[in-house]
N, C-alpha and C positions, 0 to 999 in steps of 0.2 A: 503492500500501500504505500502511497508516494501522495506527495499534493503539489498540484502544477498549477502555476499562471504566466498569463499571457497578455501586454499590452501595448495598445496604439495610441501615444500621448501625443501631446502637443508642446511638451517641456521634457527636460529631462526624467528619465523614470526612474533611475535606479533606486531613489528612496521609495517610491510607492510600491517597486518588487519586493525591496526589502521590509516593507510593513507587512505588504501582502503574504511573505512565506510566513511572517511569524505569526500570523492569523493563522495559518496552515500547519502550525508545526507539529501538532498534533497527529498530522499524518507520517510523520517521519521524522525521527532523531539520527540517522545515522549519518546524513551528509545534505549540505545545500549547496546551491549553485545559482546564478546570475548569468543573463546573456546578454548584454544590450548589441545597438547597432548604432553608429555614429558614423555620418558620410559614408566611405567606401569600406570602414571596416567594423569586425562583429571585433566585441570586449566582451572576456569572461573570465570569473572566476567561481573556482568550486572548491570544496573540499570538506572533510568530516570533520562532523560535531554538529550543536545546535547553532540554528541561524545568527543568535546573537553573538556566539563565538568563533564563529566563520570569517566575518566581513568585519574589518576596521576600516579606518578612514581613507589611510593608502590603498585599498581596497574598492572601495565603493567610488573615490577620485577616478579608478582606472576604468571607469564602469559608464562612461558617457553615452548620451543619445536619448532619444524622443520613442522608441521601440523595442522593446524585450521580451526576455521569456525567462523563468526561475521554477526553481523546484528546491521541495524538501524529499529525500531519498529514504524508503525504508527496505532496508536488504531482504530479497524473497529468496527462497532457499538453493542454495548451494553457489550465491554471489560471493565475488571476489570481496575484500577490505579493501581493495587498490583504489587510489583517488582518481583514475582513469575509467571507475565504472560510476564517478558521483554522474549526475547530469545538471546544465546542459549539455548534450551530444553534440558535436559539427562535421558536417559534410562540404567538400567547395565545392562538387561536382554534383549535378548541372548548375544549378544557380546559387549556391552557399547555404545552406540551412540550418539555423539553430533549432535544436527540438529535444523538448521534454514529454515523457510517458510517464502515465499512470495505468498499472495494469500487471499482467503478464502473459504473452505468448505460448499458446500450448503447444502449436507446430515450429516453435523459433530454430530448431534443429534441422529440422528440414530442411525451412528457408534459409541457414546459412548455408547449407551446402549448396541448395541451388543460385542464390547471391555468388558463390563461388565460380560454380561450373559454369551456368548460364549466362548470368549477368554479368559476371567478369567484377565482381565487386569484391574488395577484401574487409575482413570483418577484424576489428582490433582487439576485441576484448570478447568476453563470453556472457556479454549482457545479451537478451534478448530485447532492451531499446533499441539497441546500436543496431540489430537487424531490422528491427521494425521502422528507423529511420534511412537503411539503405534501400528499403520495399521501396520506399517512399520517393525516396531518390530516383530511382530508377524509373518508377512512374513516371515522375513528372515528366523525365526525359525522354521516354517515350510517348506521352501525352500530348509533350511540345511538339516534338519531331526535330528536337534538337536548335529549337530557333529562341523565341520566346513565349510566356504563358499569358495565358488571360482566364478568365474565371470556366468556361468549359474546359478547358484543359488540365485545369486543377482538380474539377470535380468528377472528370475522367479518371485522373490518375487517384483518387480516393476511390472511387467503384471500384478499380483494376485491383488495388489493395486488398479490400475488403475480401475480393474472390479469392486469395491467396493466402490471408493471415486468420487463422484461428485464436481465439483466448479473450482475454479483457483487455482494451484499449480507449485510453483516453488520452489524446495527445494535442499540443501547443506548438507549431512549430512557424519561426519566423524566416521569413523567402526572402534571401537579400534582393532591394533593388523594389519590392512589390507587397509586401505585408504580412499579415500574421492568418496562418491557416489553421485550424483547430476542429477536430473531427470524435467522433466516440463510435465504439465497435456496433453491430446492428442489434447486439442486444440489450447495448445500454447501462452493462453489468457496474462499469466504474463512471461516479457522477462529473458532470461536469457543464458548468452554467455561465452564461453573459450578464455583464453588465455595462451601463453606460453611465457618461459625465459631461453635463455640459460646463464648457470653459471658455472666459473669454475669447479664447486662439479657436477655439472649437471643440467639438466632439471630439471625446476620449472613448475610449472599448477597453473592457480589460474581461478574460475569461478565464476563471478558475473553478479550481474541485469542486470549491464549497459556495454557498451565498454569503457567508460568515468574513470572507476574503475582501466579496465586493464591499458590499455594506459598511465596513469597519475601514475601507479606503477612500469612502464619500459616495462610491458609485451605487448607481440603483439598479436593484435585481432587474434584470428585461425576462429572460426567460430559461430553462434549460436548454441544452444542445437535444437533440432527438437522437435516439438510437438510429444508427447509421448516414448520419446528418454531417456534413460539414459546410463549415463555417469562414469566409473568408471576408478578411476587414484591409483595405488598402491602406496606402500611406497618406491618403486625404479624410480618411475614417468614412468612407462608404463602407457599408456591410451587405455582401450578398449571401446565401444559404441554399444548398440542394440536398435532397435526399438520396444520398449514392448506394443507398443498399437494397437488394434485390426483394428480402422479405424481411424488412426490420420491425424487431418486436420488442417493447420495452420488459427487460427481466433484472430489474436491480439486483444487487447484490443485498440480501435482509442485514448483512451483518454491519452495514452502515448505519441503521438505524439502531440496531442494539447496542453496537461498542464505537466505532471508528470517528463516525460524524462529530463534530461539535452540535451539542444541543441547539444551539441558535441558530442552526441552519437549516435552508429549506432544500430539499431535494427530490427532484422530480414530483414536486405538488405535494409534499408530503412534509411537517415542523417537526425536523427529529425530536424536538422535547416534546410535544403530544404524542407522536407516536410511544414515546419514553412510558408516557403517563398510561395509555391505553395498557402497554404490558403489563404494570401494575396491577390495572383492574382485573384483566384476566387472571395474571396469576392467582391474584388475591382469591379471586372465584374458584381455583384450582386447590390453592392453600384450605379453602373453606370445607372444602368436599374431603381433603385427608387428613385436615390434624385437627386435633381440639385446641379450638383459641381460648379459648381458659388457660391452658399452660404456655401461652406465651405473654411473657410483663411486657416485652418492647419490640420495635423493631427497629435495627438501624441499617444504613448502606454501605457498604463498602465502597468509599469514593472513588472515583468521581458519578462516573456513567451513569452508576444504577440509581444514583440518588433520586431523578423524577419517577420511576417505579418502586421503591421504596416508600417515599410520599405517599404516592397516591394508594399502595397495598395498605398500608395503616391507617387511611383514613374511610377507604372502602369499609375495612372490615374493624373500625372502633378501634384501632390499639394504638397504644402510646409510640410517640414515632422520638428516635433520641439519634443525637450524633456523639457515637461513642470512638469509632476511629476517625484520628486526626493524619492527614494526609502531609508530607513534604514535599511540596512542590518541584523543589532542585534535585529531585532525583527521576530518573527514566521511567518509564512505564515498563514494567517487568516482563509486559507480553511481548514485546520486540526488543527482550535485551536477549544478546547469544549467550546461551551456557548455562544448563541449568544450576548450577552451585552460585552465579553472579546471581541469577533470577531470586536462589532464596533468601542470600543475604540480602538482596535490594529489597526484600517485603519488609525485614523489619528496618530499614532505615528509612525507607517510605510513609510506612504508618506508625502508627505508636495511640495507644489506647487512654480513654477516660476511665481509670477504674470503679470512679463513683457509680458509673453509665453500667457497670458490666455485675459488680459486688453482688452475690445473692439472688441473681435474675436469670430466667428462662428468657434467651437471647434469640433472635430470627433476624440472621445474618441476609441480608439482600444482594445479592453481585448480578451482575448484567450476564456471564457468563462462565463457565467452568471449563477451561482447557485441558490443559496438563493436569492440575490440582495441586500443583506445588503453593501457590497462591494461597489459592482456599485452606489448606492444611495447616499452613503458618500463621494465617488469621484465625482458624479455628483452637490452636494451640496460644496463641496470644488471649484470644478470648477467656478460654480458662484461665489465664497464667493472672488475669485481670480479675478474677474471682466468682466467674459466671455459674449459674450452677447447672445449666443446661444448654446447650447452643444448637439450634436449628438453621440450616442453611434451604434458602431458596435462590433460585436462579431465573431469570427473567429470559433466558433463552433453552434452549431444549438439548438434548446431551449433545455434544461433540461428538461424534464418532467418524468421522471421515475428513482427510487434509483437504484443505483447500488447494485451490492449482491456479487460481484468478487473480492473483497478487496479494494476497494474503500471507502469511510464513507461516502456516497453519504448522504444525507436529507430523509427522508421519502418524501411521494408525497405531502403531506398538507405543509411541509417546502419548496417546491421549489417554487420560484417565479411564472414558466412559467405554472405551474398547473391551469389550468380552465380559463389562461387569453391567450387573441390574441395577437399581438405585439404590438399594439397602447397601450393595457391596460397594458402590461409592460413597455412599454416605459412611462406611465402616472406614474406607480406604483415607478420607479428609480427617474422619475424628468426630464427626457429626452426630448428634443424636438421633437426626433426621433430615431426610431431605427433599424437596419437593421440586422438579421441573417444570417451564414452561411446557404445554405441548406447542407441537410446532405449526398447527391450522390456528392456532390461537396467537401466537406470535404475525405469526404474516396478517389474521385479522385485524390486529391493531393498529397495521400499518393502513390494512385496506379500508377501514372505517375511513381515514382520514383523506384519501385518496380511491375512490370506489374502480377508478380505470386500471390500479393496476392488480391484473388478474393475476400474473405468475410474478416467482421470484427465485433470482438465483440465490439454492439455499443448499447447494453439495455437502458443505461440511456436517449438515444436519442428518440430508438424508439420504448421501448418496449418487444423487440424479444431478450430472455435469452436461449441464446445457447447450455447451459448445457441440455434443455429442462426439467428441475422440477421444475422450479420456478412458484407456484402459486399462487392465493389470499391471500390463508389462508399463507402462506410463508412470503410474504409481509408483513400481518397483524403484525404476530409474531414478523418480524422485527421493525416493528412502534413499537411495546411494549416494544422489547425490551431496544430500544434508549430513550423511554420515560424515562423507570426504571433505566437506568444508569447514575448515578449523574457525576461520572468521580471526585469525593473531596475527596477521598481515602487519609489518610496522609500517606506520602511517605517517605519511610527511605533510610538511605545512600548509598543503594547496597547491593547484594550479591557477596560475594565472596566466591568459592570451590577448593576444591582440592580432585576428588576422585579416589582414586586407584582402578585398575579393571585386573584382568588378561587378558591376550592376546582373548583367547577363552570362556570366562566367561559365565560360567551356569545358 
């Protein structure tokens, strides 16, 4: 999972891109990068770390220009820790393209082989994003017949890309001398939206992963990019769009609403906050059917993303709600930290208990989901150490039983605590006195209640149904081997700064 942003501005956009990436920081903490265009030069800086740590004054000064793209990176299975795999990526031919991608391609290995043997394009990293960039560059060259680009040629290129590529992808690409091209895969698995701002110099446009990046930067939310749609904004601020997929269907990732997106974002017509409130209501109803409510003294969220569900659950069941776990906001999210030992240590650094809220009470802890179970087990132990009489656990999401292949670094099946276990066995494994999971249909209905047009969701980590139809047992086995072979312990340097000249229609 990553956060991406692209801007067509009327003045310097380096600060605007920086601010937008801060608002998308929750989507990736491994690396950050910004690329801008100034005259006949692309300027880029990218490095490992949080946005606030990556960019210094000298880096920002080296990023002039009124257009640009940026990304915060969340590494997926088997990805390298090298600086070269941070984004944006760049190609010089056919037109000069700066490129940022959120998602994961499921056929990137086959595409890489095809690019080398058929298209004669060389791939420098093991990143599927670089593969996707080179597919786009090749199709743009073919659509333009090697001469120049127009709107129709760009849309033909994206249509050809859709036919070759499988998986999840939301993309922003800055094309030298032309403008910003953005598009979304035919299922709309990963989010992408458009914002607009009027200035004295003219209209400015922003395309970003979440609406919070638009609104927090002063832009007005216009709409989501549709599944399969391509949007092009030229350097004068003219926006055109076209549906480029043969059979687009909106099948968004349900995990965006459960966990990844910020609660103040609007994704595909759904307020993430409202969806989480509804999840709390459905979870409350199931809890009432499966537990004696009189046995629960207090409801507590495991901060932060489970808070709306926990508040609504407590209100619906007329139970006391308390904040008994306090989060240290300067420790990274354990879900996306490499290494089991690091995750376990981080839980204690990240959360602390308020003893008086636990002592002698039967506590219901509410979390957004349970993946490996490491965090859940540590928190249950902390609750007991703080004096809880009994510790019950509720998950606003169903059991996670399958890997995610569309951009979330979900563990292999063997690492998932729900694999091969009943709910009772999972409760024992995390040390809880009882455990209640949300039903899959209720979780989906919670989102559908807000936008009834969402008839389907990408929920493969819960039901094992992979929407792209190309995931086999062999693919998942290869993914597992990739995770096991990726140590992520490579030495990290101080960042990569580039200034790359280009001709407007460089061949």
